[in-house]
C-alpha positions in Angstrom: 0.0 0.0 0.0 2.9 2.3 0.7 4.1 1.8 -2.9 0.7 2.7 -4.2 0.6 5.9 -2.1 4.1 6.8 -3.3 2.9 6.6 -6.9 -0.1 8.8 -6.4 1.9 11.6 -8.0 2.0 9.5 -11.2 -1.7 10.0 -11.6 -2.4 11.5 -15.0 -3.6 15.0 -15.6 -7.0 15.7 -17.1 -7.5 14.6 -20.7 -6.8 17.2 -23.2 -7.4 17.6 -26.9 -4.9 15.4 -28.7 -2.5 16.9 -31.2 -3.6 14.2 -33.6 -7.1 12.8 -32.9 -7.4 9.2 -34.0 -8.1 8.9 -37.7 -6.5 12.1 -38.8 -3.2 11.1 -40.2 -2.2 14.2 -42.4 1.3 15.3 -41.6 0.7 19.0 -41.9 -2.4 21.1 -41.7 -2.1 24.6 -43.2 -3.9 27.5 -41.8 -6.6 28.6 -44.3 -6.4 32.3 -43.5 -4.1 33.1 -46.3 -0.9 32.2 -44.5 0.1 29.8 -47.2 3.6 29.0 -46.0 2.7 28.9 -42.2 2.3 25.9 -40.1 0.2 26.6 -37.0 -1.2 23.3 -35.9 0.6 20.2 -36.9 -1.2 16.9 -36.6 0.8 14.0 -35.3 3.8 15.9 -34.0 5.6 12.6 -33.2 5.8 11.8 -37.0 6.6 15.4 -37.8 9.6 15.8 -35.4 10.8 12.3 -36.2 10.8 13.0 -39.9 12.5 16.3 -39.4 15.2 14.5 -37.4 15.6 11.7 -40.0 15.6 14.3 -42.8 18.6 16.1 -41.2 20.5 12.9 -40.3 20.1 11.4 -43.8 21.3 14.6 -45.5 18.2 15.8 -47.2 15.5 14.8 -49.7 17.8 13.6 -52.6 19.9 11.3 -50.5 16.8 9.8 -48.7 14.9 9.1 -51.9 17.9 7.7 -53.7 18.5 5.3 -50.8 14.8 4.2 -50.8 15.0 3.7 -54.6 18.1 1.5 -54.4 16.5 -0.5 -51.6 13.7 -1.4 -54.0 16.2 -2.2 -56.7 18.3 -4.2 -54.4 15.3 -6.4 -53.3 14.3 -6.8 -56.9 17.8 -7.8 -57.8 18.1 -10.4 -55.0 14.8 -12.1 -56.0 15.5 -12.0 -59.7 19.1 -13.1 -59.5 18.3 -15.9 -57.1 15.5 -17.2 -59.3 17.9 -17.1 -62.3 20.6 -19.1 -60.5 18.2 -21.8 -59.4 16.3 -22.2 -62.7 18.3 -20.8 -65.6 21.8 -22.2 -65.2 22.9 -25.7 -66.4 25.4 -26.6 -63.7 26.5 -29.8 -65.4 27.8 -27.8 -68.3 29.2 -25.1 -66.0 31.2 -27.6 -63.9 32.2 -29.5 -67.1 30.4 -32.7 -66.0 28.8 -32.9 -69.4 30.4 -32.2 -72.7 29.1 -29.4 -74.9 28.7 -30.2 -78.6 29.8 -27.0 -80.5 28.4 -26.9 -84.0 30.4 -23.9 -85.1 33.5 -24.5 -87.2 36.8 -23.4 -85.8 40.4 -23.6 -87.2 41.7 -24.6 -83.8 40.3 -28.0 -82.7 41.0 -27.3 -79.0 38.4 -24.5 -79.1 35.7 -27.2 -79.3 36.5 -28.2 -75.7 36.2 -24.7 -74.2 33.0 -24.0 -72.3 31.7 -20.4 -72.6 29.3 -18.7 -70.2 26.4 -18.7 -72.7 26.7 -22.5 -72.9 25.8 -22.8 -69.2 22.7 -20.6 -69.5 19.5 -22.2 -70.5 17.3 -20.7 -73.3 14.7 -18.4 -72.0 11.9 -20.7 -73.1 13.3 -23.6 -71.1 14.0 -21.4 -68.2 10.4 -20.2 -68.1 9.1 -23.7 -68.3 11.2 -24.8 -65.3 9.9 -21.9 -63.3 6.3 -22.7 -64.2 6.7 -26.3 -63.2 7.9 -25.4 -59.7 4.9 -24.4 -57.6 7.1 -23.4 -54.7 9.1 -20.9 -56.8 5.8 -19.4 -58.1 4.5 -19.0 -54.6 7.7 -17.4 -53.4 7.7 -15.0 -56.3 4.1 -14.0 -55.6 5.0 -13.3 -52.0 8.1 -11.3 -53.0 6.0 -9.3 -55.6 3.4 -8.5 -52.9 6.0 -7.3 -50.5 7.7 -5.3 -53.3 4.5 -3.6 -54.3 3.9 -2.7 -50.6 7.4 -1.2 -50.3 6.8 0.7 -53.6 3.6 2.3 -52.2 5.4 3.1 -48.9 8.2 4.8 -50.9 5.7 6.8 -52.9 4.1 8.0 -49.6 7.5 8.8 -48.2 8.3 10.9 -51.3 5.2 13.0 -50.7 5.8 13.3 -47.0 9.5 14.2 -47.1 8.8 16.6 -49.9 6.7 18.6 -47.5 9.4 18.3 -44.9 11.8 19.7 -47.5 9.4 22.7 -47.9 9.3 23.1 -44.2 13.1 23.3 -44.0 13.3 25.9 -46.7 10.3 28.1 -46.0 9.8 27.8 -42.2 13.3 27.0 -40.9 15.1 29.1 -43.6 17.6 26.3 -44.3 18.5 25.6 -47.9 19.1 22.0 -49.0 22.7 22.8 -50.1 23.4 24.1 -46.6 21.7 21.4 -44.6 24.9 19.4 -44.0 26.4 22.5 -42.4 23.8 22.6 -39.6 24.0 20.5 -36.5 20.8 19.0 -35.0 21.0 21.4 -32.0 20.9 24.3 -34.5 17.9 22.9 -36.3 16.2 22.2 -33.0 16.8 25.8 -31.9 15.1 27.0 -35.0 12.1 24.7 -34.3 11.8 26.1 -30.8 11.9 29.7 -32.1 9.4 28.9 -34.8 6.9 27.6 -32.1 6.8 31.1 -30.6 5.9 32.6 -34.0 3.7 29.9 -35.4 2.1 27.7 -32.8 2.9 24.2 -34.2 1.7 22.6 -30.9 -1.5 24.2 -29.7 -1.2 23.0 -26.1 2.0 24.8 -25.2 3.2 28.3 -25.9 6.8 27.3 -26.0 8.4 24.0 -26.8 11.5 22.8 -24.9 14.3 20.5 -26.1 12.9 17.8 -23.8 9.5 18.0 -25.5 11.1 17.3 -28.9 13.2 14.5 -27.6 10.1 12.9 -25.9 8.2 12.8 -29.2 11.1 11.4 -31.2 12.2 8.9 -28.6 8.9 8.0 -27.0 9.1 4.2 -27.7 12.9 4.0 -27.5 12.8 5.4 -24.0 10.4 2.6 -23.0 12.8 0.1 -24.5 15.8 1.6 -22.7 13.9 1.5 -19.4 12.8 -2.1 -19.9 16.3 -3.1 -20.6 17.5 -1.1 -17.6 15.0 -3.0 -15.3 15.9 -6.3 -17.0 12.4 -6.8 -18.2 13.7 -7.2 -21.7 15.3 -9.0 -23.4 14.7 -12.5 -22.1 17.6 -14.8 -21.2 18.4 -18.2 -22.8 20.0 -21.1 -20.9 22.4 -22.7 -23.4 24.6 -25.7 -22.7 28.3 -24.8 -22.2 27.4 -21.1 -22.6 25.2 -20.5 -19.6 22.9 -17.5 -19.5 22.9 -15.7 -22.9 20.9 -12.6 -23.7 19.6 -13.1 -27.2 18.4 -9.9 -29.0 18.4 -9.6 -32.8 16.9 -7.0 -35.1 14.0 -9.4 -35.9 13.2 -10.1 -32.2 13.4 -6.3 -31.4 11.0 -5.7 -34.3 8.6 -8.2 -32.7 8.9 -6.5 -29.3 8.0 -3.2 -30.8 5.1 -4.7 -32.9 3.6 -6.3 -29.8 4.0 -3.4 -27.4 3.8 -0.2 -29.4 2.2 -0.1 -32.8 1.0 -3.5 -34.0 -2.5 -4.9 -33.8 -3.4 -5.6 -30.2 -0.6 -3.3 -28.9 -0.8 -1.4 -25.6 -0.9 2.0 -27.3 -4.2 3.1 -28.9 -2.2 5.5 -31.1 1.4 6.7 -31.3 1.1 9.1 -28.3 -1.4 7.6 -25.8 -1.4 4.3 -23.9 -4.8 2.7 -24.0 -6.9 3.8 -20.9 -7.5 0.2 -19.8 -3.8 -0.3 -19.2 -3.7 2.7 -16.8 -6.0 1.0 -14.3 -4.9 -1.7 -11.8 -8.2 -3.4 -11.4 -8.0 -5.6 -14.5 -4.3 -6.3 -14.6 -4.7 -10.1 -14.6 -7.2 -10.0 -17.5 -5.0 -7.7 -19.5 -2.0 -9.9 -18.9 -3.9 -12.9 -20.3 -4.9 -10.8 -23.3 -1.3 -9.7 -23.9 -0.2 -13.3 -23.5 -2.6 -14.3 -26.3 -1.3 -11.6 -28.5 2.3 -12.8 -27.9 1.2 -16.3 -28.7 -0.4 -15.3 -32.0 2.7 -13.3 -32.9 4.9 -16.3 -32.1 2.8 -18.6 -34.2 2.9 -16.1 -37.1 6.7 -16.0 -36.8 6.8 -19.8 -36.8 4.6 -19.9 -40.0 6.8 -17.3 -41.8 10.0 -18.8 -40.5 11.0 -20.6 -43.7 10.5 -17.5 -45.9 12.3 -15.1 -43.5 15.2 -17.6 -43.1 15.6 -17.9 -46.9 15.7 -14.2 -47.2 18.2 -13.8 -44.3 20.5 -16.4 -45.9 20.3 -14.9 -49.4 20.9 -11.4 -48.1 23.8 -12.4 -45.9 25.3 -14.3 -48.8 25.1 -11.4 -51.3 26.2 -8.9 -48.6 29.2 -10.6 -46.9 30.7 -13.2 -49.3 32.8 -10.6 -51.2 33.8 -8.9 -48.0 34.9 -12.2 -46.4 36.8 -13.2 -49.5 38.6 -9.8 -49.6 39.1 -9.4 -45.9 38.7 -12.7 -44.0 39.8 -11.1 -40.8 36.7 -8.8 -40.8 34.7 -11.7 -39.2 37.1 -11.3 -36.2 36.4 -7.6 -35.9 33.9 -6.5 -33.3 30.9 -4.2 -33.2 28.5 -2.9 -30.6 25.6 -5.4 -30.2 22.0 -4.4 -30.3 21.6 -5.2 -26.7 24.7 -3.2 -25.9 23.3 -0.2 -27.6 20.1 -0.4 -25.5 22.0 -1.2 -22.3 24.4 1.7 -22.7 21.9 4.3 -24.1 20.9 7.2 -21.9 17.3 8.2 -21.6 16.6 10.9 -24.2 19.7 10.2 -26.3 19.2 10.5 -30.1 20.7 8.0 -32.5 23.5 10.3 -33.7 24.5 11.1 -30.1 24.7 7.4 -29.2 26.5 6.6 -32.4 29.1 9.3 -31.8 29.6 8.3 -28.1 30.1 4.6 -28.8 32.2 5.5 -31.8 34.6 7.3 -29.5 34.7 4.3 -27.3 35.4 1.8 -30.1 39.2 1.9 -30.0 39.5 1.7 -26.2 37.2 -1.2 -25.9 38.9 -3.0 -28.8 42.2 -2.6 -27.1 40.7 -3.9 -23.8 39.2 -6.9 -25.5 42.5 -7.6 -27.3 44.4 -7.5 -24.1 42.9 -11.0 -23.3 44.9 -13.8 -24.9 44.7 -17.5 -24.5 48.2 -19.1 -24.4 46.9 -22.5 -25.5 45.0 -21.0 -28.4 48.0 -18.9 -29.4 50.2 -22.0 -29.6 47.6 -23.8 -31.7 47.2 -20.8 -33.9 50.9 -20.5 -34.5 51.3 -24.1 -35.6 48.2 -24.0 -37.8 49.4 -20.9 -39.4 52.9 -22.5 -40.0 51.5 -25.6 -41.7 48.9 -23.7 -43.7 51.5 -21.1 -44.8 53.9 -23.8 -45.9 51.4 -25.5 -48.2 50.2 -22.1 -49.5 53.8 -21.0 -50.2 54.4 -24.2 -52.3 51.1 -23.7 -54.3 52.0 -20.1 -55.0 55.5 -21.0 -56.1 54.0 -23.6 -58.5 51.6 -21.2 -60.0 54.4 -18.7 -60.5 56.5 -21.3 -62.3 53.6 -22.5 -64.5 50.2 -20.9 -64.5 48.6 -24.0 -65.8 48.6 -25.3 -62.2 45.6 -23.1 -61.7 43.6 -25.3 -64.1 44.0 -28.2 -61.7 40.6 -29.0 -60.0 40.1 -27.2 -56.7 43.7 -25.7 -56.7 42.3 -22.1 -56.6 39.8 -23.1 -53.9 42.7 -24.6 -51.8 44.7 -21.3 -52.2 41.7 -19.3 -51.1 40.9 -21.5 -48.1 44.5 -21.6 -46.9 44.6 -17.8 -47.1 41.5 -17.5 -45.0 42.8 -19.9 -42.4 46.1 -18.0 -42.1 44.3 -14.7 -41.7 42.0 -16.1 -39.0 44.7 -17.8 -37.0 46.8 -14.7 -37.0 44.1 -12.9 -35.1 44.6 -15.3 -32.2 48.3 -14.6 -32.0 49.1 -11.7 -29.7 51.6 -9.0 -30.5 54.6 -9.8 -28.4 55.5 -6.1 -28.2 52.2 -4.9 -26.8 51.9 -4.3 -23.0 48.4 -3.5 -21.7 47.0 -2.4 -18.3 43.4 -3.8 -18.2 42.2 -1.6 -15.3 43.3 1.6 -17.0 41.9 0.5 -20.4 38.6 -0.3 -18.7 38.6 3.1 -17.1 39.1 4.7 -20.5 36.2 2.6 -21.9 34.0 3.8 -19.0 34.8 7.4 -19.9 33.0 6.9 -23.2 30.3 4.3 -22.6 29.3 5.8 -19.2 27.9 2.6 -17.7 29.7 -0.2 -16.0 28.6 -2.9 -13.5 30.1 -2.4 -10.0 31.8 -5.7 -9.9 34.0 -4.8 -13.0 35.9 -2.4 -10.8 39.1 -4.1 -9.8 38.3 -7.2 -11.9 39.3 -5.9 -15.3 41.8 -8.7 -15.8 39.3 -11.5 -15.2 37.7 -13.6 -17.9 34.3 -13.1 -16.4 34.5 -9.3 -17.0 35.7 -9.9 -20.5 32.9 -12.3 -21.3 30.3 -9.8 -20.1 31.9 -7.0 -22.1 31.8 -9.4 -25.1 28.0 -9.4 -24.9 28.1 -5.6 -25.4 30.9 -5.7 -27.9 30.5 -8.8 -30.0 32.3 -10.4 -32.9 30.8 -9.6 -36.3 30.8 -13.3 -37.0 28.5 -13.8 -33.9 26.3 -11.0 -35.1 25.8 -12.6 -38.5 25.2 -16.0 -37.0 22.6 -14.7 -34.6 20.8 -12.9 -37.3 20.7 -16.0 -39.4 19.3 -18.0 -36.4 16.8 -15.3 -35.5 13.9 -16.6 -37.6 14.2 -19.9 -35.9 14.8 -18.8 -32.3 12.4 -15.8 -32.3 9.1 -17.8 -32.3 10.2 -19.9 -29.4 11.3 -16.9 -27.4 7.9 -15.3 -27.9 5.9 -18.4 -27.2 7.8 -19.9 -24.3 9.6 -17.0 -22.6 8.1 -13.6 -23.3 4.6 -14.8 -22.5 5.6 -15.6 -18.9 6.4 -11.9 -18.5 3.0 -10.6 -19.6 2.0 -9.5 -16.1 5.3 -7.8 -15.4 5.0 -5.9 -18.7 1.4 -4.8 -17.9 2.6 -3.5 -14.5 5.6 -1.8 -16.0 3.5 0.3 -18.4 1.0 1.2 -15.8 3.4 2.1 -13.1 6.0 3.9 -15.3 3.8 5.9 -17.7 2.9 9.5 -17.1 1.0 12.0 -19.2 2.7 15.3 -20.2 0.7 18.2 -21.4 1.2 18.7 -25.2 3.3 15.5 -25.4 1.1 12.6 -24.4 2.0 9.4 -22.5 5.7 8.9 -22.0 7.9 6.6 -19.9 8.3 8.3 -16.5 12.0 7.4 -16.5 12.4 9.7 -19.5 11.5 12.7 -17.3 14.9 12.1 -15.6 13.2 13.0 -12.3 15.7 12.5 -9.5 12.9 12.6 -6.8 10.9 9.8 -8.5 13.6 7.6 -10.0 16.9 8.7 -8.4 19.3 6.2 -6.7 20.7 7.3 -3.3 24.0 5.5 -4.1 24.4 7.8 -7.1 24.6 11.2 -5.3 20.8 11.4 -5.0 20.7 10.7 -1.2 18.3 13.1 0.5 16.8 14.2 -2.9 15.0 11.1 -4.0 11.9 9.4 -2.6 12.1 6.3 -4.9 11.9 2.8 -3.6 14.2 0.1 -4.9 11.5 -0.9 -7.5 11.2 2.7 -8.7 15.0 3.5 -8.9 16.7 3.3 -12.3 19.7 0.9 -12.2 23.3 1.8 -12.7 22.7 5.5 -12.1 20.8 5.7 -15.3 18.6 8.7 -14.1 21.5 10.7 -12.9 23.9 10.1 -15.8 21.0 10.7 -18.3 20.2 14.0 -16.7 23.8 15.1 -16.9 24.1 14.0 -20.5 21.0 15.7 -21.6 21.8 18.9 -19.8 25.3 19.0 -21.4 24.0 18.3 -24.9 21.3 20.9 -24.6 22.9 23.8 -22.7 19.9 26.1 -23.3 17.5 23.7 -21.6 16.1 24.9 -18.2 16.0 21.9 -15.9 13.1 21.6 -13.4 13.7 22.5 -9.8 14.5 19.0 -8.6 17.0 18.5 -11.4 18.6 21.9 -10.7 19.1 20.9 -7.0 20.9 17.7 -8.0 23.1 19.5 -10.5 23.9 22.2 -7.8 24.7 19.4 -5.3 27.0 17.7 -7.8 28.8 20.9 -8.6 29.4 21.7 -4.9 30.8 18.3 -4.3 33.1 18.7 -7.3 34.4 21.9 -5.9 35.0 20.2 -2.5 36.9 17.2 -4.0 38.9 19.5 -6.3 40.5 21.1 -3.2 42.4 18.0 -2.5 43.2 17.1 -6.0 46.2 17.8 -8.2 46.7 21.1 -9.9 44.7 21.3 -13.1 47.5 23.3 -14.9 49.9 20.5 -13.9 47.5 17.8 -15.1 47.1 19.5 -18.5 50.8 20.2 -18.9 51.4 16.4 -18.6 48.7 15.7 -21.3 51.2 14.5 -24.0 52.7 11.9 -21.6 49.2 10.8 -20.5 48.1 10.5 -24.1 51.1 8.3 -24.8 50.4 6.2 -21.7 46.8 5.6 -23.0 48.0 4.7 -26.5 45.8 7.5 -27.8 47.0 8.9 -31.1 44.6 11.7 -31.2 45.9 15.2 -30.5 42.7 17.2 -30.0 42.3 19.3 -26.9 39.3 17.4 -25.4 41.1 14.1 -25.9 44.3 15.3 -24.2 42.2 16.7 -21.4 40.5 13.4 -20.8 43.8 11.4 -21.1 45.4 13.6 -18.5 42.7 12.6 -16.0 42.6 8.9 -17.0 46.3 8.5 -16.6 46.6 10.3 -13.3 46.3 7.1 -11.1 49.0 5.5 -13.3 51.4 8.4 -12.9 50.8 8.7 -9.2 51.3 5.0 -8.6 54.5 5.0 -10.7 56.0 8.0 -8.9 56.5 9.9 -12.2 57.1 13.5 -11.1 56.3 16.4 -13.3 57.6 19.9 -12.9 55.7 20.1 -9.6 56.4 17.7 -6.7 52.7 17.8 -5.9 52.2 15.5 -8.9 53.3 12.5 -6.8 50.9 13.1 -4.0 48.2 10.3 -3.8 45.3 11.1 -6.0 42.6 9.3 -7.9 40.8 9.7 -11.2 37.9 11.2 -9.3 40.0 13.9 -7.7 41.7 14.6 -11.0 38.4 14.9 -12.8 37.0 17.1 -10.1 40.0 19.4 -10.2 39.7 19.9 -14.0 35.9 20.4 -13.8 36.2 22.8 -11.0 38.9 24.9 -12.6 37.0 25.2 -15.9 33.8 26.2 -14.2 35.2 29.5 -13.0 36.0 30.7 -9.6 32.5 31.4 -8.5 29.6 29.0 -8.4 26.7 30.5 -10.4 23.4 30.9 -8.7 21.8 28.6 -11.3 24.3 25.8 -11.9 24.8 24.5 -15.4 27.0 21.5 -16.3 28.7 23.1 -19.3 32.0 23.6 -17.5 34.3 22.8 -20.3 33.1 25.1 -23.0 35.4 28.0 -23.8 34.4 31.2 -22.1 33.7 32.9 -25.4 31.2 30.3 -26.5 27.8 31.8 -27.0 26.1 28.9 -25.1 28.1 29.2 -21.9 27.8 32.8 -20.7 27.9 32.0 -17.0 31.2 30.1 -17.1 34.6 31.9 -17.4 37.2 29.2 -18.1 40.7 29.8 -16.8 42.7 30.7 -19.9 45.7 28.7 -18.7 43.6 25.6 -19.1 43.0 26.2 -22.7 46.6 27.3 -23.3 48.0 24.1 -21.8 46.0 21.4 -23.6 48.7 20.5 -26.0 46.6 21.3 -29.1 47.9 23.6 -31.8 46.2 26.9 -32.4 45.9 26.1 -36.1 43.8 23.0 -35.3 41.6 24.9 -33.0 41.0 27.6 -35.6 40.4 25.0 -38.2 37.5 23.5 -36.3 34.0 25.0 -36.5 32.4 26.3 -33.4 29.8 23.6 -33.4 32.3 20.8 -33.8 34.5 22.2 -31.0 31.5 22.6 -28.8 30.5 18.9 -29.4 34.0 17.7 -28.6 34.2 19.6 -25.4 30.7 18.6 -24.4 31.6 14.9 -24.9 34.8 15.3 -22.9 32.9 17.0 -20.1 30.3 14.2 -20.0 33.2 11.7 -19.9 34.7 13.5 -16.9 31.4 13.5 -15.1 30.9 9.8 -15.8 34.3 9.0 -14.3 33.7 11.2 -11.3 30.2 9.9 -10.6 31.3 6.3 -10.9 34.2 6.9 -8.5 32.0 8.6 -6.0 29.4 5.8 -6.3 32.1 3.2 -5.7 33.1 4.9 -2.5 29.6 5.2 -1.2 28.1 1.9 -2.3 27.9 -1.3 -0.5 30.8 -3.9 -0.8 31.2 -5.1 -4.3 29.0 -7.9 -5.5 30.6 -11.1 -6.4 32.1 -11.5 -9.8 29.5 -12.3 -12.5 26.6 -10.6 -10.8 25.0 -7.8 -12.7 23.3 -5.0 -10.9 19.8 -5.9 -12.0 16.4 -4.8 -10.8 13.6 -6.4 -8.9 10.9 -8.1 -11.1 8.2 -6.0 -12.5 5.0 -6.3 -10.5 2.0 -4.4 -9.2 2.8 -1.4 -7.1 -0.2 -2.0 -5.0 1.2 -5.3 -3.7 3.3 -5.5 -0.6 6.3 -3.3 -0.2 9.1 -3.5 -2.7 11.8 -6.0 -1.6 15.3 -6.4 -2.9 15.2 -9.6 -4.9 18.2 -11.9 -5.4 20.5 -10.7 -8.1 20.7 -13.1 -11.0 23.7 -13.8 -13.1 23.6 -11.6 -16.2 25.0 -11.9 -19.6 24.9 -9.5 -22.5 24.3 -9.8 -26.3 23.6 -9.0 -29.9 23.1 -7.4 -33.3 21.5 -4.8 -35.7 20.3 -5.1 -39.3 22.0 -7.4 -41.8 24.0 -4.8 -43.7 27.6 -4.3 -44.6 29.7 -2.7 -42.0 32.1 0.2 -42.4 35.3 0.0 -40.6 36.3 2.9 -38.4 39.3 4.5 -39.9 42.4 5.0 -37.7 43.2 8.6 -36.9 46.8 9.6 -37.6 48.9 11.8 -35.5 49.4 15.2 -37.3 51.5 17.1 -34.8 54.8 16.6 -33.0 55.0 16.8 -29.2 56.9 19.8 -27.9 60.5 19.0 -27.1 60.0 20.1 -23.5 57.3 17.4 -23.0 58.3 13.9 -21.7 59.3 11.5 -24.4 56.6 9.4 -26.0 56.6 5.7 -24.9 55.9 2.6 -26.9 52.7 3.0 -28.8 51.2 -0.1 -27.4 52.2 0.5 -23.8 49.7 1.9 -21.4 50.9 0.4 -18.1 
């Protein structure tokens, strides 16, 4: 009963006129009073803002429509080419299993034995007959044609819709298409907010805020992030030898969204309102049974369509990856952020490009961390396999050089290709004998970018359990491809046998954690980033939060999300509770900075710190972050700089606090804002006056600073500031939290249940694992950044590139 009373504040406000009443799906409604180019009331603001965001991120109308066109052509090509290969090629002739009788006369009798490509292609009439005789091929072609026509209609609708968005950019936002790439999303968002004051796009609010726009774009994604944070999704699989594995593929995620958000029988009656019956606790059991039936039907539908989806997945993977694997076999050993990792590491109210940029910055550190683990036994086996394979390959290559007719021997070219692939794969298991890594420091560097890390990873960076859990977030591309191929088979069983058991928890989650915001609709309450309702006392929210264990976000998600959103949107005015938390954090930073090392000294040692962290970048924010991350290493090693205070005991937290405090100015502003790292002359940071010595000592050339645009520099400094806050908050959390949990235990939530039941109890923590992928498309390798500038002769000498410990 206490929980129910605590959640009385989540009761919804009175119903208001919806921005888009059901049944009215027009994107834009123009005012008839002669204002031809004005947009006063836009129906379906969710679609509108989402399309504006996608239009910006996909670089405008031409690029978007060209991409959609080639998707249609690509699907048509895969279907047509596959049908041709199965029905129109005579493989006996192609493989020379049957002789071809050439009727043409030739002066060279040997030409009669040569098989040309047209010889292996059946005549069009015979090809057509073979297709007509195969009923399965006809059925699949009809299915493919139906889907293609559906996609064609959708593309046509998108053309009309995005053309109107194009007009909105040009006429309302005053942004020409040839200049679109020069605008950041924050600049576009600022123009949207200004336009609301002139032309009331949303009729329920005089002014829009950045949070309103984020809520509409990320309404369903915030729910997904919250459910992952509370371990409601995804479900775990118990596999022999592998233990608990979290299986989440693009197909399974699509089914989750179809069931919960926008499919037939979903919980939302439209794109912005949860169905009223799910807001009442009286019929929760009946609704859970209803949801269970929906999940069962969706699972059976997936089981029925499994053969067709599986065939498409195999064909798409074959056409997408075969050439890449042949050209770069080692690409299968590369890693990528899994789909589960992207949801687990995502902040509330974090747009796609923000998440992509943040995880992109953490790609190199986490790759180095994962590569620091080597298996001596596997390395010995790999060396010997590479030796034997290389010996045979060398002989075959030498023979082909001596006489190219060796290539005509059956399977000789196949053997050369296979041996090359084997050598490439085995070399990936052989560690570089010159590399020396410090796992704890690498993991700290990873944390600076990904912002989230289970408590038990601290101090256990060199253990295989930590590495295995990180591998669930940062998986091999080969594993990603395999899981996507298995997804059509596994997804129906997950829906039918595992997700159905969570129906009641899902119903309770949406009722307990849904709030209605005027002018926005129903959103996930976690997305409000309300410290009082969802803060965690162990994450610097003690005394400011009233949340029970059930209501708290895990791993400091509320606090870190609030800091991230405030830093990314410096003009956003936080509510009173959030301002109190930010003020408290800033005061604690100032206190801890008093006992930390000198910020000028930290930044003067930036080149050495960058070398210690094996970071080749020479930008100011990167050097700033490196100087903080390497501080514990320098302190422990006794390396003294120009000031003997450098050897005093200090931690990453005190170093981060020292830098943050020095860059925030000498006086604490009355309304604290977290943009402490922005230069003093930046237009979005008027209340902070950065110490000039800090900027002058960041080991970055003036030419590079001048070469960067203001928005790019702002983005780099904002990312570095959030990294420093993440390091500091994790260190403070570790100091104030309970003793570390045993290795292999993830900090996971209590099960979802009715808030009206007995008081929330801390449930046993279960062993957690992590996992999986995104759509089946080719990957683009992240290019290595090269060092462009020499370190000043007065700086300490650069160490081995691979050494960080």
